[in-house]
C-alpha positions as CSV (number, residue, x, y, z in Angstrom):
1,M,0.0,0.0,0.0
2,A,1.4,3.4,-0.9
3,N,2.5,5.8,1.8
4,P,-0.1,8.6,1.9
5,T,2.6,11.2,2.5
6,T,4.4,10.3,-0.7
7,S,1.2,10.3,-2.8
8,L,0.2,13.9,-1.7
9,P,1.2,16.6,-4.3
10,L,3.9,19.0,-3.4
11,Y,1.9,21.9,-4.8
12,E,-1.5,22.8,-6.0
13,R,-2.5,25.2,-8.8
14,V,-5.5,27.2,-7.5
15,A,-7.5,29.5,-9.8
16,R,-8.4,32.9,-8.5
17,K,-12.1,33.8,-8.5
18,N,-12.4,37.0,-10.5
19,T,-15.9,36.8,-11.9
20,I,-16.8,40.4,-11.2
21,A,-13.6,41.7,-12.8
22,R,-14.2,39.5,-15.9
23,A,-17.8,40.8,-16.2
24,I,-16.5,44.4,-16.1
25,E,-13.9,43.7,-18.7
26,L,-16.4,42.1,-21.0
27,S,-18.6,45.1,-20.7
28,I,-15.7,47.4,-21.6
29,L,-14.9,45.2,-24.5
30,S,-18.5,45.4,-25.8
31,L,-18.3,49.2,-25.5
32,L,-15.0,49.3,-27.4
33,L,-16.3,47.1,-30.2
34,S,-19.5,49.3,-30.4
35,L,-17.4,52.4,-30.7
36,L,-15.2,50.9,-33.5
37,A,-18.3,49.7,-35.3
38,Y,-19.9,53.2,-35.1
39,R,-16.7,54.7,-36.5
40,I,-16.7,52.3,-39.5
41,L,-20.4,52.8,-40.2
42,S,-20.0,56.6,-40.1
43,F,-16.9,57.0,-42.4
44,Q,-18.9,58.5,-45.2
45,D,-20.2,61.4,-43.1
46,H,-16.8,62.5,-41.7
47,G,-13.4,63.3,-42.9
48,F,-9.8,62.5,-42.2
49,G,-10.1,63.3,-38.4
50,W,-12.7,60.5,-38.1
51,L,-10.3,58.0,-39.7
52,L,-7.4,59.1,-37.4
53,A,-9.7,58.7,-34.4
54,F,-10.6,55.2,-35.6
55,L,-7.0,54.2,-36.0
56,C,-6.0,55.5,-32.5
57,E,-9.0,53.8,-30.9
58,S,-8.3,50.5,-32.7
59,W,-4.7,50.5,-31.4
60,F,-5.9,51.3,-27.9
61,A,-8.4,48.4,-28.1
62,F,-5.7,46.0,-29.3
63,I,-3.4,46.9,-26.4
64,W,-6.2,46.7,-24.0
65,V,-7.2,43.2,-25.2
66,L,-3.5,42.1,-24.8
67,T,-3.4,43.4,-21.2
68,V,-6.7,41.9,-20.2
69,S,-5.9,38.5,-21.7
70,S,-2.6,38.5,-19.7
71,K,-4.5,38.7,-16.4
72,W,-7.6,36.8,-17.4
73,N,-6.8,33.4,-15.9
74,Q,-5.1,34.3,-12.6
75,V,-3.7,31.4,-10.6
76,V,-1.9,30.9,-7.3
77,Y,0.5,28.1,-6.5
78,E,0.0,26.7,-3.0
79,T,3.2,24.9,-1.9
80,Y,3.7,22.3,0.9
81,P,7.3,22.3,2.0
82,Q,6.8,19.9,4.8
83,R,5.8,17.2,2.3
84,V,9.2,17.5,0.7
85,L,10.8,16.5,4.0
86,Q,8.1,13.8,4.7
87,R,9.0,12.0,1.5
88,K,12.5,11.3,3.0
89,L,14.2,11.8,-0.3
90,E,17.7,13.0,-0.4
91,L,17.4,16.7,-0.9
92,P,19.2,18.1,-3.9
93,P,22.1,20.6,-3.6
94,V,21.4,24.2,-4.4
95,D,24.0,26.8,-5.5
96,M,23.2,30.4,-4.5
97,F,24.6,33.4,-6.5
98,V,24.9,37.0,-5.2
99,T,26.1,39.7,-7.7
100,T,27.6,43.0,-6.7
101,A,29.6,45.5,-8.8
102,D,30.5,48.6,-6.9
103,P,31.4,48.9,-3.2
104,V,30.4,52.6,-3.3
105,L,27.0,52.3,-5.0
106,E,26.3,49.0,-3.4
107,P,27.8,49.2,0.1
108,P,29.3,45.9,1.4
109,I,27.0,45.9,4.4
110,L,24.1,45.3,2.0
111,T,25.9,42.4,0.4
112,V,26.8,41.0,3.8
113,N,23.2,41.0,4.9
114,T,22.0,39.3,1.7
115,V,24.7,36.6,2.1
116,L,23.9,36.1,5.8
117,S,20.2,35.6,5.0
118,L,21.2,32.9,2.5
119,L,23.6,31.1,4.8
120,A,20.9,30.8,7.5
121,L,18.2,29.2,5.3
122,D,16.3,26.2,6.7
123,Y,18.1,23.7,4.5
124,P,20.9,21.2,5.2
125,A,24.1,23.3,5.2
126,D,26.0,20.6,3.3
127,K,23.6,21.0,0.4
128,L,24.1,24.8,0.0
129,A,26.9,26.8,-1.5
130,C,26.9,30.6,-1.7
131,Y,28.9,32.3,-4.5
132,V,29.5,36.1,-4.4
133,S,30.5,37.7,-7.7
134,D,32.3,41.0,-7.2
135,D,32.7,42.9,-10.5
136,G,34.4,45.7,-8.7
137,G,37.3,43.5,-7.6
138,S,37.2,45.3,-4.3
139,P,39.3,44.1,-1.3
140,L,36.7,45.9,0.9
141,T,34.0,43.5,-0.4
142,F,36.2,40.5,0.2
143,Y,37.2,41.7,3.7
144,S,33.5,42.2,4.5
145,L,32.7,38.7,3.5
146,V,35.5,37.2,5.5
147,E,34.3,39.0,8.6
148,A,30.7,38.1,7.8
149,S,31.7,34.4,7.6
150,K,33.0,34.6,11.2
151,F,29.7,36.3,12.3
152,A,27.7,33.6,10.5
153,K,29.1,30.9,12.7
154,L,27.3,32.6,15.6
155,R,24.3,33.9,13.7
156,V,23.3,30.7,11.9
157,P,23.0,28.5,15.1
158,F,21.1,31.4,16.8
159,C,18.5,31.6,13.9
160,K,17.9,27.9,13.8
161,K,17.8,27.4,17.5
162,Y,15.0,30.0,18.0
163,S,13.4,29.7,14.5
164,I,14.1,33.4,13.7
165,P,11.7,34.4,10.8
166,V,13.9,37.2,9.4
167,R,17.4,36.1,8.7
168,A,18.9,39.4,7.5
169,P,20.4,40.9,10.6
170,F,19.9,44.6,9.7
171,R,16.1,44.0,9.3
172,Y,15.9,41.8,12.3
173,F,17.5,44.2,14.7
174,S,16.0,47.3,13.2
175,G,12.6,46.7,14.8
176,D,11.2,45.4,18.1
177,S,12.3,41.9,17.2
178,M,12.8,40.6,20.7
179,S,9.3,41.3,21.9
180,S,7.7,38.8,19.5
181,Q,10.1,36.0,20.3
182,D,10.9,33.8,23.2
183,T,11.0,35.8,26.4
184,S,13.2,33.4,28.3
185,P,16.4,34.7,30.0
186,Q,18.5,32.5,27.7
187,F,17.0,34.0,24.6
188,Q,17.3,37.6,25.8
189,Q,21.0,36.9,26.6
190,D,21.7,35.4,23.2
191,W,19.7,38.1,21.5
192,K,21.8,40.9,23.1
193,K,25.0,39.0,22.4
194,M,24.0,38.6,18.7
195,K,23.1,42.3,18.4
196,D,26.4,43.3,19.9
197,E,28.3,41.0,17.5
198,Y,26.4,42.5,14.5
199,E,27.1,46.0,15.6
200,Q,30.8,45.1,15.9
201,L,30.7,43.6,12.4
202,S,29.0,46.7,11.0
203,Q,31.5,49.0,12.7
204,K,34.4,47.0,11.3
205,I,33.1,47.3,7.7
206,E,32.3,51.0,8.2
207,D,35.8,51.6,9.5
208,A,37.3,49.7,6.6
209,A,35.3,51.7,4.1
210,K,36.6,55.0,5.5
211,G,40.2,53.9,5.0
212,S,41.8,53.7,1.6
213,I,42.6,50.1,2.2
214,P,40.5,47.9,4.5
215,C,43.5,45.7,5.5
216,E,47.1,44.9,4.7
217,L,47.3,43.4,1.2
218,I,49.1,40.3,2.3
219,G,48.2,36.6,2.6
220,E,44.7,36.1,1.2
221,F,44.5,39.8,0.2
222,A,47.7,39.7,-1.9
223,D,45.7,39.1,-5.0
224,F,44.2,42.6,-4.6
225,M,47.6,44.3,-4.8
226,N,47.6,47.0,-7.5
227,I,44.4,45.7,-8.9
228,Q,42.6,47.7,-11.5
229,R,38.8,47.4,-11.7
230,R,38.6,46.8,-15.5
231,N,42.0,45.1,-15.9
232,H,42.8,42.2,-13.6
233,A,43.2,38.5,-13.5
234,S,40.4,36.2,-12.1
235,I,40.2,35.8,-8.3
236,V,38.5,32.9,-6.7
237,K,38.7,32.5,-2.9
238,V,37.1,29.9,-0.7
239,I,36.2,32.0,2.3
240,W,34.5,29.1,4.2
241,E,34.3,25.4,3.3
242,N,31.8,23.4,5.2
243,K,33.4,20.0,6.0
244,E,30.6,18.7,8.1
245,A,27.8,16.5,6.8
246,G,24.2,17.2,7.6
247,D,22.8,20.2,9.3
248,A,23.9,19.4,12.9
249,N,24.9,22.3,15.2
250,G,23.9,24.9,12.7
251,V,26.9,24.6,10.5
252,V,27.5,27.3,7.8
253,P,27.3,26.5,4.1
254,H,30.2,27.0,1.6
255,L,31.0,30.6,0.9
256,V,33.1,31.5,-2.2
257,Y,34.3,34.9,-3.5
258,I,34.7,35.4,-7.2
259,S,36.0,38.4,-9.1
260,R,36.1,37.4,-12.8
261,E,39.0,38.4,-15.1
262,K,38.5,41.7,-16.9
263,R,40.6,43.0,-19.8
264,P,40.1,46.3,-21.7
265,K,39.6,44.6,-25.1
266,H,37.1,42.0,-23.9
267,P,33.5,43.0,-23.3
268,H,32.3,41.9,-19.9
269,H,28.5,42.3,-20.4
270,F,27.9,43.6,-16.8
271,K,25.6,41.4,-14.7
272,A,24.9,39.0,-17.5
273,G,28.6,38.1,-17.9
274,A,28.8,37.7,-14.1
275,M,26.0,35.2,-14.2
276,N,27.7,33.2,-16.8
277,I,30.9,33.1,-14.8
278,L,29.0,32.1,-11.6
279,T,27.4,29.2,-13.6
280,R,30.8,27.9,-14.8
281,V,32.7,28.4,-11.5
282,S,29.9,26.7,-9.5
283,G,29.8,23.9,-12.1
284,V,33.4,22.9,-11.4
285,M,33.1,23.4,-7.6
286,T,29.7,22.1,-6.4
287,N,27.7,21.5,-9.6
288,A,24.3,21.7,-7.9
289,P,21.3,20.8,-10.2
290,F,19.5,24.0,-9.0
291,M,20.7,27.6,-8.8
292,L,19.3,30.6,-7.0
293,N,20.4,34.1,-8.1
294,V,19.9,37.1,-5.9
295,D,20.9,40.8,-6.2
296,C,23.2,42.0,-3.5
297,D,20.4,44.3,-2.1
298,M,17.7,41.7,-2.0
299,Y,17.7,39.6,1.1
300,V,15.6,36.4,1.6
301,N,13.0,36.9,4.3
302,N,11.5,33.4,4.2
303,P,14.0,30.8,5.6
304,Q,12.1,27.9,3.9
305,I,12.3,29.5,0.4
306,V,14.4,26.6,-1.0
307,L,11.8,24.1,0.1
308,H,9.0,26.2,-1.4
309,A,10.9,26.2,-4.7
310,L,11.6,22.5,-4.6
311,C,7.9,21.9,-4.3
312,L,7.5,23.2,-7.8
313,L,10.7,21.9,-9.3
314,L,10.4,18.4,-7.9
315,G,6.6,18.3,-7.9
316,V,6.2,18.3,-11.7
317,K,5.7,15.0,-13.6
318,S,8.9,15.6,-15.6
319,D,11.9,17.9,-15.4
320,K,10.8,19.2,-18.8
321,D,7.7,20.8,-17.4
322,C,9.4,23.4,-15.2
323,A,12.6,25.3,-16.1
324,F,12.7,27.9,-13.3
325,V,10.8,29.2,-10.3
326,Q,10.5,33.0,-9.9
327,F,9.6,34.9,-6.8
328,P,8.1,38.4,-6.6
329,Q,10.1,41.3,-5.1
330,H,8.9,43.2,-2.1
331,F,10.4,46.5,-1.0
332,Y,10.6,47.3,2.7
333,D,10.0,50.7,4.5
334,G,7.5,51.8,1.8
335,L,4.8,54.4,2.4
336,K,1.5,53.5,3.9
337,D,-1.0,52.3,1.3
338,D,1.7,52.6,-1.4
339,P,0.4,55.7,-3.0
340,Y,3.1,55.7,-5.7
341,G,2.8,52.0,-6.6
342,S,6.4,51.3,-5.7
343,Q,5.6,47.8,-4.5
344,W,4.5,46.8,-8.0
345,A,1.3,45.4,-6.7
346,V,-0.5,45.5,-10.1
347,L,2.5,43.8,-11.8
348,H,2.8,41.0,-9.2
349,E,-0.7,40.4,-8.0
350,Y,-2.5,40.7,-11.4
351,L,-0.3,40.5,-14.4
352,G,2.2,38.1,-12.7
353,R,-0.5,35.7,-11.5
354,G,-2.2,36.0,-14.9
355,L,0.9,35.1,-16.8
356,A,1.3,32.2,-14.4
357,G,-2.1,31.0,-15.5
358,I,-1.1,31.2,-19.2
359,Q,2.2,29.4,-19.0
360,G,4.5,31.1,-16.5
361,P,6.2,34.4,-15.5
362,F,9.1,36.2,-17.0
363,Y,12.5,36.0,-15.4
364,G,12.9,39.0,-13.1
365,G,16.7,39.0,-12.8
366,T,16.7,38.2,-9.1
367,G,14.9,35.8,-6.8
368,C,14.9,33.0,-9.3
369,F,15.6,29.3,-9.0
370,H,17.0,27.8,-12.2
371,R,17.4,24.2,-13.3
372,R,21.0,24.0,-14.3
373,K,20.4,21.6,-17.2
374,V,18.2,24.2,-18.9
375,I,20.9,26.9,-18.6
376,Y,23.2,24.4,-20.2
377,G,20.9,24.4,-23.3
378,L,18.8,21.3,-22.7
379,S,15.5,21.7,-24.7
380,P,12.3,20.1,-23.4
381,Y,11.7,18.7,-26.9
382,E,14.9,16.7,-27.1
383,Y,14.7,12.9,-26.8
384,D,17.1,10.7,-24.9
385,E,18.9,9.8,-28.1
386,E,19.6,13.5,-28.8
387,I,20.8,14.0,-25.3
388,S,23.1,11.0,-25.6
389,G,24.6,12.6,-28.7
390,K,25.4,15.7,-26.8
391,L,27.5,13.6,-24.3
392,S,30.2,12.7,-26.8
393,D,33.6,14.1,-26.0
394,Q,33.6,16.3,-29.1
395,N,30.2,17.8,-28.5
396,L,31.0,18.3,-24.8
397,Q,34.2,20.2,-25.5
398,K,32.5,22.3,-28.1
399,T,29.8,23.2,-25.7
400,F,31.7,23.6,-22.4
401,G,35.2,24.5,-23.6
402,S,38.6,23.1,-22.8
403,S,38.2,22.7,-19.0
404,M,38.0,19.0,-18.3
405,E,36.4,19.6,-14.9
406,F,33.7,21.8,-16.4
407,T,33.1,19.4,-19.2
408,K,32.8,16.5,-16.8
409,S,30.4,18.5,-14.6
410,G,28.3,19.4,-17.6
411,A,28.0,15.8,-18.7
412,Q,26.8,14.9,-15.2
413,I,24.1,17.5,-15.3
414,L,22.9,16.7,-18.8
415,S,22.9,13.0,-18.2
416,G,21.0,13.4,-14.9
417,S,23.6,11.4,-13.0
418,K,24.4,12.2,-9.4
419,S,27.4,14.6,-9.1
420,T,30.2,13.7,-6.8
421,S,31.7,17.2,-6.9
422,S,29.6,18.4,-3.9
423,S,31.6,16.3,-1.4
424,P,32.7,18.6,1.4
425,H,36.5,18.2,1.0
426,N,37.3,19.3,-2.5
427,L,36.5,23.0,-2.9
428,L,40.1,24.1,-2.5
429,R,41.2,21.5,-5.1
430,S,38.8,23.1,-7.6
431,V,40.1,26.7,-7.2
432,E,42.6,26.3,-10.1
433,A,39.9,25.0,-12.5
434,A,37.5,27.7,-11.2
435,N,40.1,30.4,-12.1
436,Q,40.4,28.9,-15.6
437,V,36.7,29.1,-16.4
438,A,36.5,32.6,-14.8
439,T,38.9,34.1,-17.4
440,C,37.5,36.2,-20.2
441,V,39.7,34.3,-22.7
442,Y,37.9,31.1,-21.8
443,E,34.7,32.4,-23.4
444,Y,36.5,32.9,-26.7
445,D,38.4,29.7,-26.8
446,G,36.1,27.5,-28.7
447,L,33.1,27.7,-26.3
448,D,29.9,28.1,-28.3
449,L,27.3,27.9,-25.6
450,W,26.0,31.4,-24.6
451,I,22.9,33.0,-23.2
452,D,21.1,35.8,-25.1
453,D,19.4,38.9,-23.7
454,G,16.2,36.9,-23.2
455,G,17.8,34.3,-21.1
456,H,17.8,31.6,-23.8
457,P,20.7,29.3,-24.5
458,H,22.2,29.5,-28.1
459,R,25.1,28.1,-30.0
460,T,27.1,29.7,-32.8
461,H,29.9,28.7,-35.1
462,Y,31.5,32.1,-34.4
463,P,32.0,32.4,-30.7
464,R,33.7,35.8,-31.0
465,E,30.5,37.3,-32.5
466,R,28.1,36.1,-29.8
467,L,26.5,38.2,-27.1
468,E,25.8,37.1,-23.5
469,I,22.9,37.8,-21.3
470,N,22.4,41.6,-21.4
471,Q,19.6,41.4,-18.9
472,L,18.4,38.3,-17.1
473,H,14.7,38.9,-17.5
474,A,11.3,37.9,-16.0
475,D,8.8,38.4,-13.2
476,P,7.7,37.8,-9.5
477,A,10.2,37.4,-6.6
478,R,10.0,38.3,-2.9
479,I,13.6,38.3,-2.0
480,S,13.2,41.3,0.0
481,G,10.2,39.3,0.9
482,L,10.1,36.0,-0.8
483,R,6.5,34.9,-1.2
484,A,3.8,34.3,-3.8
485,L,5.5,31.6,-5.8
486,R,5.0,31.3,-9.5
487,R,6.3,28.6,-11.7
488,A,8.0,29.3,-15.0
489,C,5.9,27.0,-17.0
490,D,2.6,25.1,-16.7
491,D,2.1,21.3,-16.7
492,D,1.9,21.4,-20.5
493,P,5.5,22.0,-21.8
494,A,4.0,23.3,-25.1
């Protein structure tokens, strides 16, 4: 007899009741059609102005129909993260990407809070790895992350011990967070200690930012000596490597710093190029089948966000039915009742849910879980024979370049085999290979897999002429407040 917990769905697709709204929209449509019919029937009695009005009104009606059709079938996906745990399946690894570019425009304390919110997620620490891409090549950012990793060893156990809902310290300590939690003397003591530790961390970063150099450029910081922002070699640093299995004692996930190589004569394509480097570097280091990308100023406020995403990614009948899961953004400290629409409520609550009812949302650039095999160019319409053809040594090298480690990891993802690269003792061994795939020359050395400005994988016989992702693009995401999940595609892959 089947276990009832394993037969329950991981998510449900619930249609929104919008009968009144549909009736109003149908009434408006009938009025628009009546107006256009009146214009057509009255052409002979009027001149050029009548024709011009008809053309303008026809265009308005066309745009209005497109907009209404986009939000006609609004759906909500109800996820059940506890059912993922009840199935007792081995949870898949997840790689988390954070992108930053300028320590002045994007202060390191913002990046640190985003990273800390990711490191403290309710998910086995040995299944998580956080990669921070620093396009500024700043020793200040690296120094801040090193100090943050020390604080995380205290913060992560505290969050999991007391089930802290908000994992970003600056938001947690900005309000009256202690009053709504456990009032026991032990909690109050730990809370005060944690707040003092965070204030010390913030002060260290602030003091470092005021100086010209945050620390002596020796040891781990020697790679930043005489560095130029737009002309430097790749830098890959394993800040913290988790060597403990499981999630015991609130251990901290892997934390890796990346500053990709930049040269004046090689276009870097901004955030898009950084995302490509993060994909390759993580491929040779941990090679998780799922990837989450987050902007440096977008913290995760739902500690079970990975489980919510897995409900959709694992709950589909086939991997081909769901390519990515997008969460809507929410902005904190907004004005009451949002008079200026800065929370994008119409976009998320109506258009976003409507697009989810059609097929799925757009990629919003942050707060998105990707299936790695899709980023590697796997099409839902390819058969097993076609996938096997891609796994030949010649095709693999043509797609993934000259790095044997990256080629091997790509083959593991495309074939669906379980990767062994996520074992907890080999990150440092992968640094050399990570530096190789983080160079700008690697992209022009026979590699013909690239991502265009719509986020779609492509291949070309002329790698030097290709473009990369100019803008990773789509909808929903609550990574300032992760909530209201939407899946990238419906049950029907067509």
